[in-house]
C-alpha positions in Angstrom: -39.9 2.0 -130.9 -41.7 4.6 -133.2 -44.8 4.7 -134.6 -45.3 4.2 -139.0 -46.5 8.1 -138.3 -43.8 9.4 -136.0 -41.0 7.8 -138.9 -42.9 9.9 -141.5 -42.9 13.4 -139.3 -39.2 12.3 -138.5 -37.9 13.0 -142.0 -39.4 16.9 -141.4 -37.9 19.7 -139.7 -40.3 21.2 -137.5 -39.2 24.0 -135.7 -42.1 26.6 -135.5 -45.7 25.3 -135.4 -46.1 26.3 -139.2 -43.3 23.5 -139.5 -45.7 21.2 -138.0 -48.9 21.9 -139.7 -46.8 21.5 -143.0 -45.3 18.5 -141.9 -49.0 16.9 -141.3 -50.8 17.7 -143.8 -47.8 16.2 -146.2 -48.0 13.1 -143.6 -52.0 12.8 -144.4 -51.1 13.4 -148.2 -49.5 10.4 -148.5 -51.2 8.4 -146.1 -54.0 9.1 -147.9 -52.3 8.3 -151.5 -52.5 4.8 -149.5 -55.5 4.1 -148.6 -56.9 5.0 -151.9 -54.3 2.6 -153.5 -55.9 -0.2 -151.0 -59.2 0.4 -152.0 -58.6 0.3 -155.5 -58.9 3.4 -157.0 -55.6 3.4 -158.9 -57.3 1.3 -160.9 -59.3 3.7 -162.7 -57.7 6.7 -162.0 -53.9 8.6 -162.4 -52.1 11.0 -159.7 -50.9 14.2 -161.4 -50.5 18.3 -160.2 -47.6 19.8 -157.6 -48.4 16.9 -155.1 -47.9 14.3 -157.3 -44.7 16.1 -158.5 -43.8 17.1 -154.7 -44.2 13.3 -153.8 -42.2 11.2 -156.6 -40.2 13.8 -158.2 -39.0 15.8 -155.5 -40.1 19.4 -156.1 -39.0 21.6 -153.4 -42.1 23.1 -152.0 -45.7 22.6 -150.1 -48.3 21.6 -152.1 -51.8 21.4 -151.2 -54.1 19.7 -152.7 -54.2 16.2 -154.2 -55.3 16.0 -157.8 -56.5 12.7 -160.2 -57.2 12.0 -163.2 -59.6 9.2 -164.4 -57.9 7.2 -166.9 -61.1 6.9 -168.9 -63.7 8.9 -169.0 -66.8 8.3 -166.6 -69.0 11.5 -165.6 -71.0 9.3 -163.1 -67.7 8.0 -161.0 -68.8 7.1 -157.9 -66.2 9.2 -155.8 -67.7 8.7 -152.6 -67.1 5.0 -153.1 -63.4 5.3 -151.6 -64.5 7.7 -148.5 -64.4 4.3 -146.0 -61.1 2.8 -146.9 -59.6 6.1 -146.7 -61.2 7.0 -143.7 -59.6 3.5 -142.0 -56.3 4.3 -143.0 -55.8 7.5 -141.7 -57.7 6.4 -138.4 -55.7 3.1 -138.4 -52.5 6.0 -138.0 -54.6 7.7 -134.9 -55.3 10.8 -137.8 -58.9 11.7 -137.1 -60.1 13.2 -140.4 -63.3 13.2 -142.1 -64.1 12.9 -145.7 -67.0 15.0 -147.6 -67.6 15.2 -151.0 -68.6 19.0 -152.3 -72.0 19.4 -154.1 -71.1 20.7 -157.1 -73.2 24.4 -157.7 -71.7 24.7 -162.2 -71.6 21.8 -164.1 -67.9 20.9 -164.8 -66.4 17.2 -165.0 -64.4 17.9 -162.0 -65.5 16.1 -158.6 -64.0 17.4 -155.4 -63.8 16.6 -151.3 -62.1 17.5 -148.5 -60.2 16.2 -146.0 -60.8 17.9 -142.4 -59.3 17.3 -139.1 -58.9 20.0 -136.1 -55.4 21.4 -136.0 -55.2 21.6 -133.0 -55.7 18.5 -131.6 -53.4 16.6 -134.2 -50.4 19.1 -133.4 -50.8 18.6 -129.3 -51.4 14.3 -130.1 -48.6 13.7 -132.4 -45.5 16.3 -130.7 -46.3 15.8 -127.4 -46.0 19.7 -126.9 -48.4 20.9 -123.1 -49.5 23.6 -125.3 -49.1 25.6 -128.4 -51.0 28.9 -129.8 -53.3 27.6 -132.9 -57.1 28.2 -132.6 -59.3 25.0 -131.2 -61.5 25.6 -134.6 -58.5 25.6 -137.2 -59.0 22.8 -138.8 -56.4 21.1 -141.9 -58.4 21.0 -145.0 -57.2 19.2 -148.1 -59.0 19.3 -151.1 -59.3 16.0 -153.3 -60.7 16.5 -157.1 -60.9 14.1 -160.0 -61.3 15.0 -163.4 -63.7 12.8 -165.1 -63.3 13.7 -168.3 -59.3 13.9 -168.8 -57.5 14.8 -171.6 -56.9 12.6 -174.1 -52.5 11.2 -174.5 -51.3 11.7 -171.1 -49.1 9.2 -170.6 -49.1 6.9 -167.4 -46.6 4.8 -165.3 -46.6 3.1 -161.7 -44.3 4.1 -158.9 -44.2 2.2 -155.2 -44.0 3.9 -152.1 -42.6 2.0 -148.6 -44.8 4.5 -145.9 -46.9 4.0 -144.3 -46.9 0.9 -145.7 -46.3 -0.5 -149.3 -48.3 0.2 -152.2 -48.5 1.3 -155.8 -49.7 4.3 -157.6 -50.6 5.4 -161.2 -49.2 8.5 -162.5 -48.9 11.1 -164.7 -45.3 10.8 -166.7 -43.0 13.7 -166.1 -43.8 15.3 -170.0 -47.5 14.8 -168.9 -47.6 16.5 -165.6 -44.8 19.5 -167.1 -48.2 19.6 -170.1 -50.3 20.1 -167.2 -48.1 22.8 -165.5 -47.7 24.9 -169.0 -51.7 24.2 -169.2 -52.0 26.5 -166.2 -49.3 29.1 -167.1 -51.5 29.8 -169.9 -55.0 29.3 -169.0 -55.1 29.9 -165.6 -57.5 33.1 -164.8 -55.2 34.4 -162.3 -57.5 38.2 -161.9 -55.7 40.1 -159.1 -53.6 37.3 -157.7 -51.2 35.6 -160.3 -50.2 32.2 -158.8 -46.8 31.8 -158.3 -46.2 28.5 -157.6 -47.4 28.1 -161.0 -44.2 29.8 -162.0 -41.9 28.2 -159.5 -43.3 24.6 -160.6 -42.4 25.9 -164.5 -39.0 26.5 -163.3 -39.0 23.0 -161.6 -39.5 21.6 -164.6 -37.2 23.1 -166.5 -34.4 22.8 -164.1 -34.8 19.1 -164.1 -34.5 19.3 -168.6 -38.2 17.8 -168.4 -39.5 17.6 -171.7 -43.4 18.7 -172.5 -46.3 16.0 -173.7 -47.0 18.4 -176.5 -50.4 16.4 -177.8 -51.7 16.3 -173.8 -51.0 19.7 -173.7 -53.0 20.6 -177.0 -55.7 18.6 -175.6 -56.4 20.7 -172.8 -56.2 23.8 -174.6 -58.7 22.9 -176.8 -60.5 21.9 -173.6 -60.3 25.7 -171.6 -58.1 28.0 -173.9 -58.6 29.6 -176.9 -57.1 27.0 -179.2 -58.9 25.6 -182.4 -58.5 21.8 -183.1 -57.7 22.1 -186.5 -54.2 23.5 -185.6 -51.7 21.4 -184.5 -49.8 22.7 -181.6 -45.9 23.1 -182.2 -43.0 24.0 -180.5 -42.3 27.4 -181.7 -46.2 28.4 -181.1 -45.8 27.6 -177.3 -42.9 29.3 -177.5 -44.7 32.1 -178.4 -47.7 31.6 -176.2 -45.6 31.2 -173.2 -43.8 34.4 -174.5 -47.1 36.4 -174.1 -47.8 35.5 -171.4 -44.4 36.5 -169.3 -44.8 39.6 -170.9 -48.2 40.7 -168.7 -47.4 39.1 -165.6 -47.1 40.9 -162.3 -43.8 39.1 -160.7 -43.6 40.9 -157.1 -47.4 39.5 -156.6 -46.1 36.3 -158.2 -43.7 36.3 -155.9 -45.6 37.1 -152.7 -47.8 34.3 -153.4 -45.4 31.4 -153.1 -43.0 32.8 -150.5 -45.4 31.1 -147.8 -44.6 27.8 -149.9 -40.9 27.5 -149.9 -37.9 27.6 -147.2 -35.6 29.7 -149.6 -36.9 32.7 -151.1 -33.2 33.3 -152.8 -35.1 31.1 -155.7 -37.0 34.1 -156.8 -34.1 36.1 -156.9 -34.2 36.6 -160.6 -37.7 36.4 -161.4 -39.0 38.9 -164.4 -40.3 38.8 -167.8 -36.6 38.6 -169.7 -35.7 35.7 -167.2 -38.8 33.5 -168.0 -38.4 34.3 -171.5 -34.9 33.5 -172.1 -35.3 29.7 -169.9 -38.2 28.9 -172.4 -36.1 29.0 -175.2 -35.2 25.9 -173.5 -37.9 24.0 -173.5 -38.0 20.5 -175.4 -40.9 18.1 -176.7 -41.3 14.5 -175.2 -42.2 11.7 -177.8 -45.3 9.9 -177.3 -45.9 6.9 -178.3 -50.0 6.8 -178.2 -50.3 9.7 -180.1 -47.9 8.4 -182.7 -50.4 5.5 -182.8 -53.5 6.7 -183.6 -52.1 9.6 -185.9 -50.7 6.3 -187.3 -54.1 4.7 -187.7 -56.1 7.8 -189.1 
């Protein structure tokens, strides 16, 4: 009889060692979400980011991190309160992972932790192979971040998963997820390494005809970029900001960044300034009821 872990891993093609590592990482992510749900974490927080998009909306690339945002700001949020439940959920499936909170060196609203487990030990036990070329010291490491001072006007929804056992999760809706990704495209400091994963996700959202939560995006821009809160972000202004960003990107660097995370490299063939500027004409704005209510009250 298949174990739950074998059942979850059975959805993946694992022809290579790298395939096995990525499959294991993704399963660990989902087991962690189940553990957090059981521990009551989603009474206070919502899931967002690339891994949320992969698990709940079918993004076809691997994503390394688990990103969360509190529903209500709380700088004293006790992140470590949920560690034992998370470790127990993983241990119940035979996954020997530990989690420890990262000590902040700069003042920020982000609280971070890392899930860690030995790569070789897990691959050998789970896949029943006799020998495999993996450094005995190699560690599977999954970053876990919580924004304790979330930008306003995100719209939330509840979603459900059946494995490793049925659980409920609070999640940013598609328009709010899209707003977060556009914020990353505009504001992320790429320096010498263009994060092509941001661009890949941007194309994914547009291919799904996702609409952007404009008030939430404006709140994010006010928090971290040069945007005056006395101005109102419009679709036209947003398209102009994106056009300026797309004109300055090194697309060859962007492709190299995303290639290790995807299985169909041909999807990057058209990447260029003209391509991204043109598809940005298809941007649409979502209705935001919570924002409209605040405008009515003011």
